C-alpha positions as CSV (number, residue, x, y, z in Angstrom):
1,M,-36.9,-19.5,41.5
2,D,-37.4,-17.1,44.1
3,V,-35.1,-16.4,47.0
4,K,-37.3,-18.0,49.7
5,R,-37.5,-21.4,47.8
6,C,-33.8,-21.3,47.1
7,A,-33.0,-20.7,50.8
8,A,-35.4,-23.4,51.9
9,L,-33.9,-25.9,49.4
10,L,-30.4,-25.0,50.5
11,L,-31.3,-25.3,54.2
12,G,-32.9,-28.7,53.5
13,L,-29.7,-29.9,51.8
14,V,-27.6,-28.7,54.7
15,I,-29.8,-30.5,57.3
16,T,-29.8,-33.7,55.3
17,A,-26.0,-33.6,55.0
18,V,-25.5,-32.9,58.7
19,A,-27.9,-35.7,59.7
20,S,-26.3,-38.2,57.4
21,F,-22.8,-37.2,58.7
22,A,-24.0,-37.6,62.3
23,R,-25.3,-41.1,61.6
24,A,-22.1,-42.1,59.8
25,A,-19.8,-40.7,62.5
26,P,-18.4,-43.4,64.8
27,A,-19.7,-43.4,68.3
28,P,-17.1,-42.2,70.9
29,P,-15.4,-45.1,72.7
30,A,-17.0,-46.2,75.9
31,P,-15.1,-45.1,79.0
32,A,-12.6,-47.7,80.1
33,A,-13.4,-49.6,83.2
34,P,-11.1,-48.7,86.1
35,P,-8.3,-51.1,86.6
36,P,-8.7,-53.6,89.4
37,P,-7.0,-52.5,92.6
38,A,-3.4,-53.7,93.0
39,P,-3.2,-56.7,95.2
40,V,-1.8,-56.3,98.7
41,P,1.5,-58.1,99.1
42,A,1.7,-60.5,102.1
43,I,4.9,-58.9,103.5
44,G,4.0,-58.8,107.1
45,R,6.4,-60.6,109.5
46,S,4.6,-60.3,112.8
47,W,1.2,-59.5,114.3
48,P,1.0,-55.9,115.7
49,V,0.2,-57.3,119.1
50,G,0.7,-60.7,120.7
51,T,1.5,-63.9,118.7
52,R,-2.0,-64.6,117.4
53,P,-4.5,-62.1,118.9
54,A,-8.2,-62.6,118.8
55,V,-9.8,-60.5,116.0
56,L,-12.6,-58.8,117.8
57,R,-14.0,-57.1,114.7
58,G,-13.0,-57.7,111.2
59,W,-12.7,-55.4,108.2
60,E,-16.0,-54.3,106.7
61,P,-15.4,-52.2,103.7
62,P,-17.9,-49.3,103.3
63,A,-20.1,-49.2,100.2
64,T,-19.1,-45.6,99.6
65,V,-16.5,-43.2,100.9
66,Y,-18.6,-41.9,103.8
67,A,-20.8,-45.0,104.3
68,R,-20.8,-47.2,107.5
69,G,-18.2,-49.8,107.7
70,H,-15.1,-50.9,109.7
71,R,-12.0,-49.6,108.1
72,G,-9.6,-51.9,109.8
73,V,-9.5,-54.8,112.3
74,D,-9.7,-54.7,116.1
75,L,-7.2,-57.0,117.8
76,A,-7.6,-57.9,121.5
77,A,-4.6,-56.6,123.5
78,P,-4.3,-55.7,127.2
79,A,-3.3,-52.1,128.1
80,G,0.5,-51.7,128.2
81,S,1.1,-54.4,125.6
82,P,3.8,-53.6,123.0
83,V,2.6,-52.7,119.6
84,R,5.0,-53.7,116.8
85,A,5.5,-52.7,113.2
86,V,4.1,-55.5,111.0
87,T,6.9,-54.9,108.4
88,A,9.7,-52.5,107.8
89,G,8.9,-48.9,107.1
90,R,9.1,-45.2,108.0
91,V,6.9,-43.6,110.7
92,S,4.8,-41.0,108.9
93,F,2.8,-39.9,112.0
94,A,3.1,-40.4,115.8
95,G,0.8,-38.3,117.9
96,R,-2.7,-37.7,119.1
97,V,-5.9,-37.6,117.0
98,A,-9.2,-36.9,118.7
99,G,-7.6,-37.6,122.1
100,R,-6.2,-41.0,121.1
101,G,-2.6,-42.0,120.3
102,V,-2.0,-42.9,116.7
103,V,1.0,-44.3,114.9
104,S,1.2,-44.5,111.1
105,V,3.9,-46.4,109.2
106,E,4.6,-46.1,105.5
107,L,5.6,-49.7,104.4
108,A,9.0,-49.9,102.7
109,G,8.9,-50.6,98.9
110,T,5.1,-50.1,98.7
111,D,2.4,-47.5,98.4
112,L,0.8,-48.7,101.6
113,R,0.7,-47.4,105.1
114,T,-0.6,-49.0,108.4
115,T,-2.2,-47.3,111.4
116,Y,-2.3,-48.4,115.0
117,E,-4.5,-46.8,117.7
118,P,-4.9,-46.2,120.6
119,V,-1.2,-46.3,121.1
120,T,1.3,-44.4,123.2
121,A,4.1,-43.9,120.7
122,S,7.7,-44.8,121.4
123,V,8.7,-43.6,117.9
124,R,8.7,-40.2,116.2
125,K,7.8,-39.1,112.7
126,G,10.7,-40.0,110.3
127,D,12.0,-42.9,112.3
128,E,12.8,-46.1,110.4
129,V,11.3,-49.3,111.9
130,A,12.1,-52.9,111.3
131,A,9.5,-55.7,111.1
132,G,8.6,-56.7,114.7
133,E,10.1,-53.5,116.2
134,P,8.0,-51.8,118.9
135,V,6.3,-48.6,117.9
136,G,4.5,-48.0,121.2
137,T,2.2,-49.6,123.8
138,V,-1.6,-50.1,123.9
139,E,-3.2,-47.2,125.7
140,A,-5.7,-47.8,128.5
141,T,-8.2,-45.4,127.1
142,G,-11.9,-45.9,126.9
143,S,-12.1,-48.3,123.9
144,H,-14.7,-48.8,121.3
145,C,-14.2,-52.6,121.9
146,A,-15.8,-54.5,124.8
147,V,-12.2,-55.2,125.9
148,T,-9.0,-53.3,125.4
149,C,-8.0,-53.5,121.7
150,V,-5.8,-52.1,119.0
151,H,-7.5,-50.8,115.8
152,W,-5.1,-51.8,113.0
153,G,-5.7,-50.1,109.6
154,L,-4.2,-50.3,106.1
155,L,-4.5,-47.7,103.4
156,R,-3.3,-47.2,99.8
157,G,-3.7,-43.5,99.2
158,E,-7.1,-42.7,100.6
159,A,-8.6,-46.2,100.0
160,Y,-8.9,-48.5,103.1
161,L,-7.9,-52.1,102.7
162,D,-8.0,-55.3,104.8
163,P,-4.9,-55.2,107.0
164,L,-5.0,-59.0,107.5
165,S,-4.1,-59.3,103.8
166,L,-0.6,-58.1,104.7
167,L,0.0,-61.3,106.7
168,P,1.2,-64.5,104.9
169,P,-0.9,-67.6,105.4
170,W,1.5,-69.2,107.9
171,L,1.0,-66.2,110.3
172,L,-2.8,-66.4,109.9
173,R,-3.1,-70.1,110.8
174,R,-3.5,-71.1,114.5
175,G,-0.8,-73.8,114.5
176,P,0.0,-77.4,113.7
177,S,-2.7,-80.1,113.8
178,R,-2.4,-82.5,116.7
179,L,-3.4,-86.1,116.4
180,L,-5.2,-87.4,119.5
181,P,-5.6,-91.1,120.4
182,V,-8.8,-92.8,119.3
183,L,-11.1,-93.5,122.4
184,G,-11.0,-97.1,123.4
185,V,-7.6,-97.9,121.8
186,P,-4.8,-98.3,124.3
187,L,-1.6,-96.3,123.7
188,P,1.6,-98.3,123.3
C-alpha cells in the first residue's frame, strides 16, 4: 500500500470514529427556566396617603426593561397631605430627583423598597420609620396626573412590582356592605 492510500484510510477511520462519538455523546442539558419571582408579602399596614385614596392610574408592567409602562400606582392626594410609610423600614433616599422630591424606604425583613414622589421629605437617609409614620408631605408641583397625586412604586432589586400587592385584602376593600330596606316594605 502506498502512503497516500494509507493516509486516506486512516483519515477515513478517524472521521468515522469522531462522527460516531458525536452522535453518541449526550446532548447538553437545556438551560433551566428562571425561577418564578418571589411573591410580594402583604405586609402593608396603611395606605401611603388617606384612608382609601382613589387609584388614578394602576400598575402597568413594561414588556421589557425600557418599554412603555407605568412602574407604580398614582394615588389621589391633595398638596400638603401627609405621606406615610406603608410598613416599617429604613429610609434609603430622601432628596430631589429631576426637580421632584423623592423618598425611598427599604422594607424591614425583605428585599423590597418603596418610593413616593413628589414628596417634601420630613425624614433623612438612614432614619428608621414605623408603619403609618409620616415620611413627608405631597408637593404642590406640576403633576403628571390630572389632579395632585403621589406616585407610589415598589422594587425588588431593579425589577418593578405592583405596590398594591403590599396591602392585605382588608385594606384594599372599600368597607362593610350595608343592607338597605326593600322599596315598598315599611320599616318596623
